[in-house]
C-alpha positions in Angstrom: 0.0 0.0 0.0 1.5 3.4 -1.0 1.6 6.3 1.3 -1.1 8.1 -0.6 -3.5 5.2 -0.2 -2.6 5.0 3.5 -3.4 8.7 3.9 -6.7 8.3 2.0 -7.7 5.5 4.5 -6.8 7.7 7.5 -8.6 10.9 6.5 -11.9 11.5 8.2 -14.2 12.9 5.4 -16.7 14.7 7.7 -13.9 16.4 9.7 -12.2 17.3 6.4 -15.3 19.0 5.0 -15.9 21.0 8.2 -12.2 22.0 8.3 -12.2 23.1 4.6 -15.3 25.1 5.3 -13.7 26.8 8.3 -10.5 27.5 6.3 -12.5 28.8 3.4 -14.4 31.2 5.6 -11.3 32.3 7.4 -9.5 32.8 4.1 -12.3 34.9 2.8 -12.4 37.2 5.9 -8.6 37.4 6.2 -7.8 38.1 2.5 -10.9 39.6 0.9 -13.2 41.1 3.5 -10.6 42.9 5.6 -8.6 44.1 2.6 -5.2 43.3 1.4 -3.3 41.0 3.8 0.1 41.8 5.3 3.1 39.6 4.7 2.9 38.3 8.2 -0.7 37.2 7.7 0.2 35.3 4.5 3.1 33.5 6.3 0.8 32.8 9.3 -1.7 31.2 6.9 1.0 28.9 5.6 1.6 27.7 9.1 -1.9 27.5 10.4 -3.7 25.8 7.5 -1.5 22.6 7.6 -1.9 22.5 11.4 -5.7 22.6 11.0 -5.7 20.0 8.2 -3.6 17.7 10.3 -6.4 17.4 12.8 -8.5 15.6 10.1 -6.1 12.6 9.9 -6.6 9.7 12.2 -3.7 8.8 14.5 -1.5 11.7 13.4 -0.9 12.6 17.0 1.0 9.3 17.5 3.8 10.4 15.2 6.9 11.3 17.2 7.4 14.7 15.5 3.8 15.8 15.8 3.9 17.3 19.3 7.2 19.2 18.8 6.0 20.6 15.5 2.7 21.6 17.0 4.4 23.5 19.8 6.9 25.0 17.4 3.9 26.1 15.3 2.3 27.7 18.3 5.4 29.7 19.0 5.6 30.8 15.3 2.0 31.8 15.3 2.5 33.9 18.4 5.6 35.6 16.9 3.9 36.4 13.6 0.8 37.7 15.4 3.0 40.0 17.5 5.0 41.2 14.4 1.7 41.8 12.6 0.7 44.3 15.3 -2.5 42.6 16.4 -3.6 40.7 19.4 -0.5 41.2 21.6 -1.9 39.3 24.6 -3.0 36.4 22.5 0.4 36.4 20.7 2.1 36.2 24.1 -0.1 33.3 25.2 0.7 31.4 22.0 4.4 31.9 22.6 4.1 31.0 26.2 2.1 27.8 25.6 4.3 26.7 22.7 7.5 27.3 24.8 6.1 25.4 27.8 5.1 22.5 25.4 8.5 22.4 23.8 10.2 22.4 27.2 7.9 19.5 28.4 8.7 17.6 25.2 12.4 18.0 25.8 12.1 16.9 29.4 9.9 13.8 28.4 12.4 12.7 25.7 15.4 13.1 28.0 13.8 10.9 30.8 
């Protein structure tokens, strides 16, 4: 069985449809309704969309790189939100949660 067939067997269709609808609505509001996006918003979208789509795949959380990449993504989202100039408190919470998660992953792997 190839990797593509394996992925097709693990995707939850209902969750994928809901996530595509959420991403579509978010894309419309971010890039059309609110006007031209900033560079930070575009880079942020390249980080957030794969994180959201990963939730539609069964057992993706069991991969050893999933948690570190998720926490690293949270830190990146927080930094980009801060650089974009919006949601300073939320950006700080993203960075704080991602950093705590990365530290806990490092501690768990060293034990």
